[in-house]
C-alpha positions in Angstrom: 141.3 312.0 -11.0 144.9 311.2 -10.3 145.8 311.1 -14.0 144.8 314.9 -14.3 146.8 316.4 -11.5 149.0 314.3 -12.8 148.9 316.1 -16.4 148.8 319.4 -14.3 152.2 318.7 -12.5 153.9 317.4 -15.4 152.8 320.7 -17.4 153.8 322.8 -14.0 157.4 320.9 -13.8 159.4 318.5 -16.2 161.4 317.1 -13.5 158.4 315.7 -12.0 159.1 311.9 -11.8 157.2 309.7 -14.5 155.5 306.6 -14.2 152.7 304.7 -15.4 149.9 307.8 -14.3 151.5 310.0 -16.7 154.9 310.6 -18.6 156.2 312.1 -21.7 158.1 310.9 -24.6 159.2 312.1 -27.2 158.0 311.5 -31.0 161.4 310.2 -32.3 161.2 307.6 -29.6 157.9 305.9 -30.9 158.5 302.7 -31.8 156.8 301.1 -35.1 153.6 303.4 -34.7 152.6 302.1 -31.5 150.5 304.4 -29.4 149.4 302.7 -26.7 150.9 304.2 -23.6 151.3 301.2 -21.5 153.9 299.7 -24.1 156.5 302.8 -22.9 155.7 302.5 -19.4 159.0 304.2 -17.5 158.3 302.1 -14.2 159.6 299.0 -16.2 162.7 301.1 -17.9 163.8 302.1 -14.3 163.4 299.0 -12.7 165.5 297.4 -15.8 167.9 300.2 -15.5 168.3 299.8 -11.6 168.8 296.1 -12.3 172.3 296.7 -14.7 173.3 299.3 -12.5 173.9 296.9 -10.0 176.5 295.0 -11.7 174.9 291.5 -11.1 172.5 291.3 -14.1 173.2 290.7 -18.3 170.1 292.3 -19.1 169.5 290.5 -22.9 166.2 290.2 -24.7 164.8 287.2 -26.3 165.2 288.2 -29.6 169.1 288.9 -28.9 169.5 285.0 -27.6 167.3 283.9 -30.7 170.3 285.9 -32.7 173.0 284.5 -30.9 171.6 280.7 -31.7 171.0 280.4 -27.9 167.3 280.0 -28.4 165.2 278.6 -31.1 161.5 280.0 -31.3 158.3 278.2 -32.9 154.5 278.0 -33.0 152.1 275.5 -32.5 148.9 274.8 -34.4 145.3 274.8 -35.3 143.9 271.2 -35.9 140.0 271.9 -36.3 137.6 271.2 -33.7 136.7 268.0 -36.2 139.6 266.2 -34.7 138.7 266.6 -31.2 138.0 263.5 -29.4 139.3 261.4 -32.5 141.9 259.5 -30.1 144.3 259.5 -26.8 147.0 262.1 -27.6 146.5 265.3 -25.6 146.0 268.4 -27.6 147.4 271.0 -25.3 145.5 274.4 -25.1 146.1 277.7 -23.4 143.9 277.1 -20.4 145.8 273.9 -19.6 149.3 275.0 -18.8 149.8 276.8 -15.2 152.4 276.2 -12.5 155.0 275.5 -15.2 153.7 272.1 -16.0 150.7 270.9 -18.5 146.8 269.7 -17.4 147.0 266.1 -16.3 143.6 265.7 -17.6 143.2 268.1 -21.2 139.8 268.3 -22.7 140.6 267.0 -25.9 142.5 264.2 -27.5 143.6 263.7 -30.9 144.5 260.3 -32.9 147.9 259.1 -34.2 147.2 260.6 -37.4 146.9 263.9 -36.3 149.4 263.5 -34.2 152.0 262.0 -36.9 150.7 264.7 -38.8 151.8 267.4 -36.7 155.0 265.4 -35.2 157.7 266.5 -36.7 156.5 270.2 -37.8 156.0 271.0 -33.9 159.3 268.6 -32.7 158.4 268.5 -29.2 161.3 267.5 -27.0 161.8 267.2 -22.9 162.8 270.5 -21.6 160.9 272.5 -24.5 159.4 275.8 -22.9 155.6 276.3 -23.7 154.5 280.4 -23.5 151.3 281.5 -23.9 151.4 284.3 -26.6 148.0 284.5 -27.5 144.8 284.5 -25.1 143.1 286.9 -23.3 144.3 287.1 -19.1 146.8 284.1 -20.0 149.3 285.6 -22.2 153.0 284.9 -20.7 151.8 281.6 -18.8 154.6 278.9 -19.1 154.8 275.2 -18.7 158.3 272.9 -19.4 157.9 269.8 -21.1 158.7 266.7 -19.1 159.3 263.1 -20.6 155.6 262.3 -20.2 154.5 265.3 -22.1 156.5 265.1 -25.2 153.2 262.8 -27.2 151.2 265.9 -27.4 149.9 268.4 -29.9 150.2 272.1 -28.9 147.9 274.7 -30.2 148.5 277.7 -32.6 148.2 280.1 -29.7 151.5 278.7 -27.7 155.2 279.9 -28.8 157.7 276.9 -28.4 161.2 277.8 -27.1 164.3 275.8 -26.8 167.4 276.8 -25.1 170.0 275.3 -27.9 173.2 276.4 -25.8 172.8 275.3 -22.3 176.4 277.0 -21.3 174.8 280.3 -20.0 171.2 279.5 -19.8 169.4 276.3 -19.2 165.9 275.7 -20.1 165.0 275.9 -15.9 166.8 279.0 -15.6 164.9 280.3 -18.3 161.6 279.0 -17.2 162.3 280.5 -13.8 163.3 284.5 -15.2 160.3 284.0 -17.8 158.0 284.0 -14.4 159.8 287.1 -12.5 157.4 290.0 -11.8 159.7 292.1 -14.4 159.4 290.0 -16.9 155.7 289.5 -16.3 155.1 293.4 -16.1 157.1 293.7 -19.8 154.7 290.8 -21.2 151.6 292.5 -20.3 152.9 296.1 -21.2 153.7 294.6 -24.4 150.4 292.2 -25.0 147.9 294.3 -27.4 144.4 293.4 -27.5 143.7 292.1 -31.3 140.2 291.6 -31.9 138.8 289.7 -29.6 141.5 288.1 -28.5 145.1 289.3 -26.7 147.9 288.9 -27.9 152.2 289.1 -27.9 152.9 288.5 -31.1 156.0 289.3 -32.6 157.2 291.8 -29.2 158.0 288.4 -27.8 161.5 288.5 -29.1 161.5 292.3 -27.2 161.4 290.9 -23.8 164.3 291.6 -21.7 165.5 289.0 -19.3 167.7 289.9 -16.2 170.3 286.9 -16.7 172.1 286.7 -13.3 176.2 287.1 -13.9 176.8 284.7 -11.0 177.7 281.5 -12.3 177.0 279.6 -8.7 173.8 281.9 -8.4 172.5 280.6 -12.2 173.3 276.7 -11.1 171.6 276.7 -8.0 168.4 278.3 -9.3 168.4 275.9 -12.3 168.9 272.9 -10.1 166.3 274.1 -7.9 164.1 274.7 -10.4 164.7 271.1 -12.7 163.7 269.6 -9.0 160.8 271.0 -8.4 159.5 270.6 -12.1 160.8 266.9 -12.4 159.0 265.7 -8.9 155.9 267.0 -10.0 156.2 265.7 -13.1 156.9 262.4 -12.2 153.8 262.5 -9.6 151.1 264.1 -12.4 152.2 261.1 -14.3 151.4 258.6 -11.0 148.0 260.2 -10.7 147.1 259.7 -14.2 147.8 256.2 -14.4 145.8 255.7 -11.0 143.1 257.2 -12.2 143.3 255.1 -16.1 143.5 252.0 -13.4 140.6 253.0 -11.7 138.6 254.1 -15.1 140.0 250.5 -15.8 138.7 248.5 -13.0 135.4 250.4 -13.1 134.8 249.3 -16.7 136.1 245.7 -16.0 133.7 245.4 -13.0 130.4 246.3 -15.3 131.6 243.9 -17.9 131.6 241.1 -15.3 128.4 241.9 -14.4 126.8 242.1 -17.5 128.4 238.3 -18.2 127.0 237.1 -14.5 122.9 239.0 -16.0 123.6 241.4 -13.3 122.5 244.4 -15.4 
């Protein structure tokens, strides 16, 4: 009903304010044959324009940053379910990251042989950012690797983003920017349904980041995020060791009981 009214209003008055409920677009402004209305959501364009007009932000796309060698983007791999449960190396899937971190207890683990097969290809390092690129309701989720997370294998539905030049953009500032509402709105608008799964695809590179021009503000954001991420990573690692020690104690207890003939 609202959309119908908006269509009528727009037909009557071309000065009507455009929003996601209705807008016109010239044929020559269609990109790559994309006909999905949400891709051209004028509310996103208006918000980015407003941010630019404040003079406080540099609006730069992820693709531009990659072209400037500020960022490097790569993807994970599929290892095959036959390799699940063959060892102790975590195989991280898209459902196992949230709130900037990797789940402490992954569902599937793989062998050292599988890890070595992908170690050089994936080249995971501390401060690399993982962003979900494919996966219904999960696209846009992010995590940053701590020193405790580098010995893993990641699923193909991830894109790994590494900041090569920290002079204007640290990984922690990038992590913060990727979570901003205006950035998440762009990700949602550029995520399309492909068969049974939603995917951002190479449109990740079209995402525009509003990078603060104020060096002091950038440093404060980066330091705050780094502090939060570091503390949580250490606590998560401690919790994992406690769980491991508890399991070890239970196993040893059962072995002792068995030796005494109590079980």
